[in-house]
C-alpha positions, 0 to 999 in steps of 0.5 A, a space after each residue: 882222592 886228592 893227592 897233596 902237594 905240601 910245597 904248592 900249597 905253601 907257595 898259593 899261601 905265600 902268594 896271596 898272604 904276607 906271612 913269613 913261612 917255609 920249609 923246616 929240614 924235616 918239611 914241617 912249615 915254620 913261621 917267622 915273626 920278628 925274630 921268632 920261629 914258630 912251630 906247630 904242636 899237636 895234642 891227641 883229642 880222644 872220643 871217649 866211648 870208642 877211645 879212638 883219636 878224633 882230633 888234634 888240639 894245636 899249640 905253638 912252639 917258639 924258639 929265638 935266633 939265638 934257640 931261646 925257647 919263648 912260652 905261648 905267652 911271651 910270643 904273643 906279649 910281643 904283639 903290643 899293637 892289635 895289628 900285630 897282634 891280628 898278623 900273629 894270630 892268624 900267622 900261627 892258626 896258617 902255621 898249623 893248618 899247613 902242618 896239621 892237614 898237609 905236611 902231617 896229614 892229619 886225619 881228624 878234626 884241627 882244634 885252633 884256639 884264637 886270642 881274646 884280644 883279637 875277637 875285640 879288635 875285629 869287630 865283624 868277619 871272625 874267620 874270613 882270613 883263616 877260611 881262604 887260607 883253608 881254601 888254599 890248600 883244599 881243607 873244608 871249615 868243617 875239620 877246623 873247631 875254633 876254641 874261643 877263649 873263656 875270657 869272652 864269657 864275661 861278655 855273652 853279647 861278643 860270645 853270640 856274635 862270635 860264634 855267629 860269625 865263625 859258624 856262618 863260615 862252617 867252623 865247629 864251635 868251642 866254648 869253656 864252662 867255668 862254673 855255675 855263673 855259665 848257666 847263661 849259655 844255654 840262652 845261646 840257643 841256636 848258637 850254642 857251641 858244638 863243643 863245650 870245655 870243662 877243666 878235668 880239676 873242676 869236674 873233680 871238685 863239683 858236683 855239677 857236671 849232670 846238669 852241664 851234661 844234660 844241657 850239653 844233650 839237649 843243644 846236640 853239643 859233645 862235652 870235652 874234659 881237659 887237661 886230664 892229668 891222671 887215671 883218676 881224672 880220667 875215670 872221673 871224665 868218663 863217668 860224668 859221661 864226657 864224649 871227648 877227652 883231653 890232656 897230658 894223661 893220653 898224650 903229651 903235645 908233641 911234634 907228631 901226629 898220633 892216629 889211633 888210640 893213645 897207650 893211655 886208652 889203648 887197653 881200658 881203663 877202670 870205669 871205662 865204658 864199653 
């Protein structure tokens, strides 16, 4: 098995990109954008059947030189021009990839989101720049799940185009179900996402999960219930037939990698499948 050297791979990324990256005192990789330092936190994604962690969703955290913390929305609001936005979005994914696969030796798949403005401003070849970074650090694109923002659901032609671009490079795709208006997603056919995400709060409010699950099964995809905050929501997700689970009830986004089972499900839960 190949032994990773995070510092060597960081140097390779720095030599071929203009991203401002450096290791922190604890070895975590930090990106720099304007006067902000960007780092990663990771939230576990859990298999609903085995209750093992199969990957982690990455989120950006930033602070200024004055140690003021900015929200992800705050940092992206600084990228007022499309060129800046593209560079910032790619920088965030690079920071996540190096931290997950190299610094923390993440054992599963990495779930990363992209900004809706980026998908509109970059017309073709989505995922090429990130694939080049992954190649530099020796990671296959198949270990990355690209989370398509829900805003793209309003334009199914763009959604098809984006999914086709990313899938041609070997990424897996997660898209969002946001109600009955998403019934047209079945028309994506071979471009149907690998993972369909639904909010736990929507699951409790609506009774359409059976038809959604049937569609997900028909296309060989997985249903991920996210934003699980309570044991009631987790039980509902499992009873609804969810394949994957994510939310603060299972684990807070943190600057660490949980590799086995979250405490919330290690001992089982009411209504859980065995």
